[in-house]
N, C-alpha and C positions, 0 to 999 in steps of 0.2 A: 415217511413223507418228509420232504425238505422243510415244510412248515413246522413240523414237530421238533426237528433239530434246532431250527432258528429260535423257536419259543423257549426251548430249554437253555440255549446259549445266551439269550438276552433277558432271561427272567429277572435277574437282579437289577439290571438297568431299568427295565420297564416298571418294576415294582417301585423303585425309588422315584421315578418321574410321576408315576400314578399317585403316590402319596403326596408329592409336592402339589400336583394339580388339585387333588382332593382337598388339601388344606386351604387352597385358594377359593374353594367353593364351586369349582367347575364340575358339573355333574357328567356322568357317562353319556347321557342323552344329548347334552349340549356338545360334547366332543364329536358324537356321531353326526349331528347336524352340521357342525363346522367342517367336518371331513368332506361332506357332500359339497358344501359351498366352495371349498378349495378345488373341487373338480371342475367347476364352471370356468375359471380362467384357463385351466388345462384344455378343456373342450374348445375354447375360443382360439387358443394358440394352435391346436391341431387343425382346426377348420381353416386357419389362415396359412397353413403350411409350415409353421414354425415347429417342426417335429421334435427337435432336441429340447427346445424350451418346454414343449408339452411333456416330454419325458421327465424333466426336472420337476415340473409342477405335479405330475402324477405321483412321483416319488414322495414329495412333500405331503400331498393329500393322504397318501397311504399310511403315513405315520400315525394319523388319527385312528386308523383301524387297529393299530397295535396298542393304542392307549385307552380307548373307551372301555374295552373289556377289563383291562388291567385296573383302571380306576374303580370300576364296579366291584371287582374282587377285593382290592386292597381297602376300600372304604366301606365295605359291607353294603353296597348299593345295588347288588344284582337283583334283577326283577324279570318276571316273565315278559312284561311289555318291553323292557330294555333289550332283551335278546331278540324279540320280534322286530322292534324298530331298527336295530342294527342290521338284521338280515335284509329287511326291505330296502334300507338306504344303500346297502352294499350293491344290490341289484341295480338301483338307479345310478349309482356312481359308475359302475362298469358300463352300463348303457350309455352314459354321458360321454365316456371316453370314445366308445365306438361311434357315437353320433358325430363327434368332432372329426374323426377320420373319414367317416362317410361323407360329410359335407365337403371335405377337401378333395377326395377322389371323384366324387360325383361331379364337381365343378371342373375337374381337370381331365375328364375322359378316362379315368381308371376303372374300366369295366371289370377286369379281373379282380382288382382290389375291392371293388364294391361287392362282388359276389362273395369273396372271401370274408369280408366284414359281416355279411349276413350270416354265413355259415358259422363263423366264430361266435357271434352274438347268440345265435340259436343254441349252439353247443353249450355256451356258458350258462344260459338260462336253464337248459335241461339238466346240467350237472346239479344245480341248486334245487331244481324241482324234484329230481329223483331222490335227493336226500330228504326233502320236506315230505314227500309222499311216503317214503319209507318210514320216517319217524311217525307219520300219521297213522300207520298201521302197526306201530310198536316195534320197528326194527331200526337199530342204530346203523347209519350208513355214512360215516365220515370218510371212509377210505376212498382212494382214487388217485389215478396218475397225475391229474391236473386239477388240484383244488384252486380256490380263488387266490391263495398266496402265490402259488407257482405261476398262475396267469398274470398277476400283477408284476411279479419279478420279470417275467419274459417281456411284458409290454414295455416296462421301463428300459430294459436292456436293448430291445429292438428299436425303440425310438431314439435313444441316445446314440446307437450305432448306425442310425439311418438305414436299417435293414427292415423296412416295414413290410415289404412283400413277403420276405422270408418269415417274419413275425406272424403275419396273417395266415400263411399256410400252416405254420406250426399250431396256431390257436385253433384254426378250423378243423384240423385233424385231431389234435389231442383232446380238445374239449368234448367232441362228439364220441371219441373212444372212451373217455372217462364216463360219460353218461351211459354208454352201453355197458361199461364195466360195472357201474352201480346197479343197473338192471340185472345183470348176472349175479351180483352179490346178494341182491334181495331174493332172486329166484332160488339161489343156493340155500339161503337162510330159511326159506319156506319149504324147501324140499331136503330135509336133513339127511336123507338116505341117498341123495343123488351122487355123492362122491364115493360111495362104497362099492366094492366089487360084488358081482352077483353070486 
């Protein structure tokens, strides 16, 4: 996955920033909460039709996603609640972005975009839900074509390039394909003989 490659490539930088933030006394949960707060001006910009500004703000807000977990690891502050809190806030953050776009297109007669936003948001939630339910029954399910990292990268690029309809089509299709992919992966993991010849 693209996210794995980026994590490896930026590991040193993220670790250095994480240690600096940790020494300042900034906890991972505070970074997670700040990350969500930064999504609010992004939502407002998108709702007002300032799509490129929204893309810049989403990119800035996403930096917190790369740092809260790094701070937790580098400072030995990892916790079960922290992982849970980060996951919940990630869902709210993504929904906040979609809500900003929804407000803009609902006010400006963008019926196709409104439908695509619904499909993309549903698919995004189902990708995360499929992983959570898989882990709830003891199966690791992090694989997928379009994880949250890929979604956020595409959102930023689509907004900056002012290709929002194309962005929404890609999100609507790829998020739901990823959710279906995870269903298949869990099915395959629970039917170990399914891939063998008879």
